[in-house]
C-alpha positions as CSV (number, residue, x, y, z in Angstrom):
1,X,-2.4,-33.0,11.6
2,X,-2.9,-29.3,12.2
3,X,-6.3,-28.7,13.9
4,X,-8.1,-25.4,14.6
5,X,-10.3,-25.0,17.7
6,X,-12.9,-22.3,17.2
7,X,-16.0,-21.3,19.1
8,X,-19.5,-19.9,18.3
9,X,-21.0,-19.3,21.7
10,X,-20.3,-15.8,23.0
11,X,-22.8,-13.0,22.1
12,X,-22.6,-9.3,21.4
13,X,-24.3,-6.6,23.4
14,X,-27.3,-7.0,21.1
15,X,-27.7,-10.7,21.7
16,X,-26.3,-12.0,18.4
17,X,-23.6,-14.6,18.2
18,X,-20.3,-12.9,17.9
19,X,-19.0,-15.6,15.5
20,X,-21.8,-14.7,13.1
21,X,-21.1,-10.9,13.1
22,X,-20.7,-10.0,9.4
23,X,-17.6,-8.3,8.0
24,X,-17.6,-7.7,4.2
25,X,-20.6,-10.0,4.0
26,X,-18.9,-13.0,5.7
27,X,-19.4,-14.1,9.4
28,X,-16.4,-13.8,11.7
29,X,-16.3,-17.5,11.9
30,X,-15.7,-17.7,8.2
31,X,-12.7,-15.4,8.6
32,X,-11.3,-17.6,11.3
33,X,-11.7,-20.7,9.1
34,X,-9.8,-18.8,6.4
35,X,-7.0,-18.0,8.8
36,X,-6.9,-21.6,9.9
37,X,-6.5,-22.7,6.3
38,X,-3.6,-20.2,5.9
39,X,-2.0,-21.9,8.9
40,X,-2.3,-25.2,7.2
41,X,-5.1,-26.6,9.4
42,X,-6.8,-29.6,7.8
43,X,-9.4,-30.0,10.5
44,X,-11.8,-27.5,12.2
45,X,-13.4,-28.2,15.5
46,X,-16.1,-25.6,16.4
47,X,-17.7,-25.4,19.9
48,X,-21.3,-24.4,19.6
49,X,-24.6,-24.8,21.5
50,X,-26.3,-26.1,18.3
51,X,-25.3,-26.7,14.7
52,X,-27.1,-23.7,13.2
53,X,-27.4,-23.2,9.4
54,X,-24.5,-20.8,9.1
55,X,-22.1,-23.3,10.8
56,X,-23.5,-26.1,8.6
57,X,-22.8,-24.1,5.5
58,X,-19.2,-23.4,6.6
59,X,-18.9,-27.1,7.3
60,X,-20.1,-28.1,3.8
61,X,-17.7,-25.6,2.2
62,X,-14.7,-26.7,4.2
63,X,-15.4,-30.4,3.7
64,X,-15.9,-29.7,0.0
65,X,-12.3,-28.5,-0.1
66,X,-11.1,-31.7,1.4
67,X,-10.9,-30.8,5.1
68,X,-12.7,-32.1,8.2
69,X,-15.2,-30.0,10.1
70,X,-16.7,-31.0,13.4
71,X,-19.4,-29.0,15.3
72,X,-19.4,-30.1,18.9
73,X,-21.0,-29.1,22.2
74,X,-18.7,-30.4,25.0
75,X,-15.1,-30.7,26.1
76,X,-15.6,-34.5,26.2
77,X,-16.3,-34.5,22.5
78,X,-13.3,-32.4,21.9
79,X,-11.0,-34.8,23.8
80,X,-12.4,-37.7,21.8
81,X,-11.6,-36.0,18.5
82,X,-8.0,-34.9,19.3
83,X,-5.0,-37.0,18.7
84,X,-2.0,-36.6,20.9
85,X,0.3,-35.8,18.0
86,X,-1.9,-33.0,16.6
87,X,-0.8,-29.4,16.6
88,X,-3.7,-27.3,17.8
89,X,-4.5,-23.7,16.8
90,X,-6.9,-22.0,19.2
91,X,-8.6,-18.8,18.3
92,X,-10.9,-16.9,20.7
93,X,-14.6,-16.6,19.9
94,X,-15.2,-13.8,17.4
95,X,-11.5,-12.7,17.1
96,X,-10.5,-11.5,13.7
97,X,-6.8,-11.0,13.1
98,X,-4.5,-9.9,10.3
99,X,-3.3,-13.3,9.0
100,X,0.2,-12.1,7.9
101,X,0.8,-10.6,11.3
102,X,-0.2,-13.8,13.2
103,X,1.7,-15.9,10.7
104,X,4.9,-13.9,11.1
105,X,5.1,-14.9,14.8
106,X,3.6,-18.3,14.8
107,X,4.9,-20.0,11.7
108,X,8.6,-20.9,11.4
109,X,9.9,-22.8,8.3
110,X,6.3,-23.7,7.3
111,X,5.5,-25.3,10.7
112,X,3.4,-24.0,13.6
113,X,5.4,-22.9,16.6
114,X,3.9,-24.0,19.9
115,X,3.3,-20.7,21.6
116,X,0.8,-18.5,23.4
117,X,0.5,-14.9,22.0
118,X,0.3,-12.3,24.7
119,X,-0.6,-8.6,25.1
120,X,0.6,-6.2,27.8
121,X,-1.7,-5.7,30.7
122,X,-3.4,-2.3,30.4
123,X,-3.4,-2.2,26.6
124,X,-6.4,-1.0,24.8
125,X,-7.7,-4.4,23.8
126,X,-7.2,-6.0,27.2
127,X,-8.9,-3.1,29.0
128,X,-11.9,-3.2,26.6
129,X,-12.5,-7.0,26.8
130,X,-10.8,-8.4,29.9
131,X,-12.9,-11.5,29.9
132,X,-11.8,-12.4,26.4
133,X,-8.1,-11.5,26.7
134,X,-7.6,-13.4,29.9
135,X,-4.9,-12.3,32.3
136,X,-1.9,-14.7,32.6
137,X,0.3,-12.9,35.1
138,X,1.0,-9.5,36.5
139,X,2.2,-8.1,33.1
140,X,0.7,-10.3,30.4
141,X,-2.7,-11.2,29.0
142,X,-3.7,-13.8,26.4
143,X,-3.9,-12.2,23.0
144,X,-6.7,-14.6,21.8
145,X,-4.5,-17.0,19.8
146,X,-2.4,-20.0,21.0
147,X,-0.8,-23.0,19.4
148,X,0.0,-26.1,21.4
149,X,0.2,-29.8,21.4
150,X,-3.2,-31.4,21.4
151,X,-2.0,-33.9,24.0
152,X,-2.1,-31.2,26.7
153,X,-5.9,-31.0,26.3
154,X,-6.5,-34.7,27.2
155,X,-6.7,-33.5,30.8
156,X,-10.0,-31.7,29.9
157,X,-11.7,-35.1,30.5
158,X,-10.8,-34.8,34.2
159,X,-12.1,-31.2,34.6
160,X,-15.7,-30.0,35.0
161,X,-17.5,-30.3,31.7
162,X,-19.4,-27.0,32.3
163,X,-16.1,-24.9,32.5
164,X,-14.9,-22.5,29.7
165,X,-13.0,-24.8,27.3
166,X,-10.8,-22.0,26.0
167,X,-9.9,-20.8,29.5
168,X,-9.2,-24.3,30.7
169,X,-7.1,-25.1,27.6
170,X,-5.1,-22.0,28.1
171,X,-4.3,-23.0,31.7
172,X,-3.3,-26.5,30.6
173,X,-1.0,-25.1,28.0
174,X,0.6,-22.8,30.6
175,X,1.0,-25.7,33.0
176,X,2.7,-27.6,30.3
177,X,5.2,-24.8,29.9
178,X,4.1,-23.7,26.4
179,X,6.2,-20.7,25.5
180,X,4.8,-17.2,25.2
181,X,5.4,-14.6,22.5
182,X,4.6,-10.9,23.0
183,X,2.4,-9.4,20.3
184,X,3.3,-5.9,19.2
185,X,0.5,-4.2,17.4
186,X,0.5,-1.0,15.4
187,X,-0.9,2.4,16.4
188,X,-4.4,1.3,15.6
189,X,-4.5,-2.3,16.9
190,X,-8.2,-2.7,16.3
191,X,-7.5,-2.6,12.6
192,X,-5.4,-5.8,12.7
193,X,-6.6,-7.5,15.9
194,X,-10.2,-7.1,16.9
195,X,-13.2,-8.8,18.5
196,X,-16.3,-8.8,16.3
197,X,-18.3,-7.3,19.1
198,X,-19.5,-3.9,17.8
199,X,-20.2,-2.2,14.4
200,X,-17.5,0.5,14.9
201,X,-14.7,-2.0,15.2
202,X,-16.0,-4.0,12.2
203,X,-16.2,-0.9,10.1
204,X,-12.7,0.1,10.9
205,X,-11.4,-3.4,10.0
206,X,-13.4,-3.3,6.7
207,X,-11.8,0.0,5.8
208,X,-8.3,-1.3,6.6
209,X,-8.8,-4.4,4.5
210,X,-10.2,-2.6,1.5
211,X,-7.5,0.1,1.6
212,X,-4.9,-2.7,1.3
213,X,-6.8,-4.9,-1.2
214,X,-8.5,-2.6,-3.6
215,X,-6.6,-1.6,-6.7
216,X,-5.7,2.1,-6.2
217,X,-8.0,4.2,-8.4
218,X,-6.1,6.5,-10.8
219,X,-8.4,9.1,-12.3
220,X,-6.3,9.4,-15.5
221,X,-8.4,6.3,-16.2
222,X,-11.9,7.3,-15.0
223,X,-13.9,4.2,-15.7
224,X,-11.4,1.7,-14.0
225,X,-11.4,4.2,-11.1
226,X,-15.2,4.1,-11.0
227,X,-15.1,0.3,-11.2
228,X,-12.7,0.2,-8.2
229,X,-15.1,2.3,-6.2
230,X,-18.0,0.1,-7.2
231,X,-16.0,-3.0,-6.1
232,X,-15.4,-1.3,-2.7
233,X,-19.1,-0.7,-2.3
234,X,-19.9,-4.3,-3.4
235,X,-17.3,-5.7,-1.0
236,X,-18.9,-4.0,2.0
237,X,-22.2,-5.6,1.2
238,X,-20.6,-9.0,0.7
239,X,-21.2,-9.1,-3.1
240,X,-17.6,-9.9,-4.3
241,X,-18.9,-13.3,-5.3
242,X,-20.7,-11.7,-8.2
243,X,-17.4,-11.2,-10.0
244,X,-17.8,-14.3,-12.2
245,X,-21.3,-13.1,-13.2
246,X,-19.9,-9.8,-14.3
247,X,-17.4,-11.6,-16.5
248,X,-20.2,-13.5,-18.2
249,X,-22.2,-10.3,-18.6
250,X,-19.1,-8.6,-20.2
251,X,-18.8,-11.5,-22.7
252,X,-22.5,-11.4,-23.6
253,X,-22.5,-7.6,-24.1
254,X,-19.3,-7.8,-26.2
255,X,-21.0,-10.4,-28.5
256,X,-24.2,-8.4,-28.6
257,X,-22.2,-5.4,-29.6
258,X,-20.9,-7.3,-32.6
259,X,-24.4,-8.2,-33.6
260,X,-25.7,-4.7,-33.3
261,X,-22.8,-3.3,-35.3
262,X,-23.4,-5.9,-38.0
263,X,-27.0,-4.8,-38.3
264,X,-25.8,-1.3,-39.2
265,X,-26.0,0.5,-35.8
266,X,-22.3,1.2,-35.3
267,X,-22.7,3.9,-32.6
268,X,-25.1,1.9,-30.5
269,X,-23.0,-1.3,-30.9
270,X,-19.8,0.5,-29.8
271,X,-21.6,1.9,-26.8
272,X,-22.6,-1.6,-25.8
273,X,-19.0,-2.7,-26.3
274,X,-17.9,0.1,-24.0
275,X,-20.4,-1.2,-21.4
276,X,-18.9,-4.7,-21.8
277,X,-15.5,-3.3,-21.1
278,X,-16.8,-1.7,-17.9
279,X,-18.2,-5.0,-16.7
280,X,-14.9,-6.6,-17.6
281,X,-13.0,-4.0,-15.6
282,X,-15.3,-4.6,-12.6
283,X,-14.7,-8.3,-12.8
284,X,-10.9,-8.0,-12.8
285,X,-10.9,-5.5,-9.9
286,X,-13.3,-7.6,-7.9
287,X,-11.3,-10.8,-8.6
288,X,-8.0,-9.1,-7.6
289,X,-9.7,-7.7,-4.4
290,X,-11.1,-11.0,-3.4
291,X,-7.7,-12.6,-4.0
292,X,-6.0,-10.1,-1.8
293,X,-8.5,-10.5,1.0
294,X,-9.2,-14.2,1.0
295,X,-6.2,-15.6,-0.9
296,X,-8.6,-16.8,-3.6
297,X,-9.3,-15.8,-7.1
298,X,-7.9,-16.1,-10.6
299,X,-4.2,-15.6,-11.5
300,X,-3.0,-12.5,-13.2
301,X,-2.4,-14.5,-16.4
302,X,-6.1,-15.3,-16.6
303,X,-7.0,-11.6,-16.3
304,X,-4.6,-10.9,-19.1
305,X,-6.2,-13.5,-21.4
306,X,-9.6,-12.1,-20.4
307,X,-8.6,-8.6,-21.5
308,X,-7.2,-10.0,-24.7
309,X,-10.6,-11.8,-25.3
310,X,-12.6,-8.6,-24.7
311,X,-10.2,-6.5,-26.9
312,X,-10.5,-9.1,-29.7
313,X,-14.3,-8.9,-29.6
314,X,-14.1,-5.1,-29.5
315,X,-11.8,-5.2,-32.6
316,X,-14.4,-7.3,-34.4
317,X,-17.0,-4.7,-33.6
318,X,-14.7,-1.9,-34.9
319,X,-13.9,-3.7,-38.1
320,X,-17.6,-4.3,-38.8
321,X,-18.3,-0.6,-38.0
322,X,-15.8,0.5,-40.7
323,X,-17.7,-1.6,-43.3
324,X,-14.4,-2.5,-45.1
325,X,-14.6,0.7,-47.1
326,X,-11.9,0.8,-48.2
327,X,-10.8,-2.8,-47.2
328,X,-7.4,-1.5,-45.9
329,X,-9.3,0.2,-43.1
330,X,-10.2,-3.2,-41.6
331,X,-6.6,-3.4,-40.2
332,X,-6.9,0.0,-38.5
333,X,-8.6,-1.3,-35.3
334,X,-6.0,-4.0,-34.9
335,X,-3.1,-1.5,-35.1
336,X,-4.9,1.0,-32.8
337,X,-5.7,-1.5,-30.0
338,X,-2.2,-3.0,-30.3
339,X,-0.7,0.5,-29.9
340,X,-2.9,0.9,-26.7
341,X,-1.2,-2.1,-25.2
342,X,2.2,-0.8,-26.3
343,X,1.6,2.6,-24.8
344,X,0.3,1.1,-21.5
345,X,3.5,-0.9,-21.2
346,X,5.8,2.1,-22.0
347,X,3.8,4.8,-20.1
348,X,4.5,6.1,-16.6
349,X,2.5,4.7,-13.7
350,X,0.3,7.7,-13.7
351,X,-0.5,7.7,-17.4
352,X,-0.5,3.9,-18.1
353,X,-4.1,3.3,-16.7
354,X,-5.4,5.7,-19.4
355,X,-4.3,3.3,-22.1
356,X,-6.0,0.5,-20.3
357,X,-9.3,2.3,-20.0
358,X,-11.1,0.5,-22.9
359,X,-14.5,1.8,-21.7
360,X,-13.4,5.3,-22.3
361,X,-11.8,4.5,-25.7
362,X,-14.9,2.6,-27.0
363,X,-17.2,5.3,-25.7
364,X,-15.1,7.9,-27.5
365,X,-15.2,5.8,-30.7
366,X,-18.9,5.4,-30.4
367,X,-19.3,9.2,-30.5
368,X,-17.0,9.3,-33.5
369,X,-19.1,6.6,-35.2
370,X,-22.3,8.7,-34.6
371,X,-20.7,11.6,-36.4
372,X,-19.2,9.5,-39.2
373,X,-15.6,10.0,-38.3
374,X,-14.8,6.6,-36.8
375,X,-11.7,5.9,-38.9
376,X,-10.3,9.4,-38.1
377,X,-10.9,8.7,-34.4
378,X,-9.1,5.4,-34.5
379,X,-6.2,7.0,-36.4
380,X,-6.0,9.9,-33.9
381,X,-6.0,7.6,-30.8
382,X,-3.5,5.3,-32.4
383,X,-1.2,8.2,-33.2
384,X,-1.4,9.5,-29.6
385,X,-0.5,6.0,-28.3
386,X,2.4,5.9,-30.8
387,X,3.7,9.3,-29.7
388,X,3.4,8.3,-26.0
389,X,5.4,5.1,-26.7
390,X,8.1,6.8,-28.7
391,X,8.4,9.7,-26.2
392,X,9.0,7.3,-23.3
393,X,11.5,5.2,-25.3
394,X,13.4,8.4,-26.4
395,X,13.4,9.7,-22.9
396,X,14.7,6.4,-21.5
397,X,17.5,6.3,-24.0
398,X,18.6,9.8,-23.0
């Protein structure tokens, strides 16, 4: 069994537990648990002075996913929990790392390699926190992550119980000739490998994560770009979990739009439909961002069906707004929205987002409805989408 050994004992300069330092609304310990899951760890052992509410909450969440979580206080408890054939992943208290970087050096053919990651003596990280990145020899320091056989730690029972468990475990691994792998970081190592010890480092890591995870805003589609910015702001405050709520709000607004249009208020109803599209766009962006950061979230196919659902509700609103006068016009919204999808697929990467900006389209059509030219607006937008598609197809054939 793969087991992760974590800790929630060390404190920041302000006296707070380093493991509870928040990044994107989640404590550093939660990020470590997520990393352990990516390494295939089925059990978490956390050293702490007391099982505080935040740790208990993480325990409930991890156990709810089928894993084991133990909050312990001493090395003797640790020895009692470990099995000799366990593979142990040890992560320094408050260390937040880029999972893909750590995985690239520690996982081979889906299995954990037994190794101690090292940094060069004199590097920025080791100079800033020498006590955390413990020196191994004249040229190397511990990088804060090690994987080893749990059997090595059975000797902790013979060592002083008041000693630093991580430091003693590192020494036991070295005595057992566990291999060492040098870790080569980028120009800004704190963006991928940092201790949650100060606000500046956390802010830099947040920016790095969001730059990678957020869908790139393209201002040819202004409302999805605005939604992307809002998702970034929500992520920094830890509100990405509201994504499902925004999907529900989008659905309620889309249905409300149909009712309002049916009552004879076409412009207002289509305005509400455009707002539903904005909430839907926020949901998709937030879900994709959460998936990129945490490895969780809905699959792309679900987002596609969600878009189809919102478009179908928008088509119903548009059909009702046309009042079936003449009845042939009832098919116009179907053709127009269908052409939007076709134009998005055939457009260049710069232009394609425009045809996906349903908030902009519905807001434009709401203005058209207010001036009594809704059918003309639909025909014009559909014609533009058709010209776009034909132009790209003709250009590709040439």
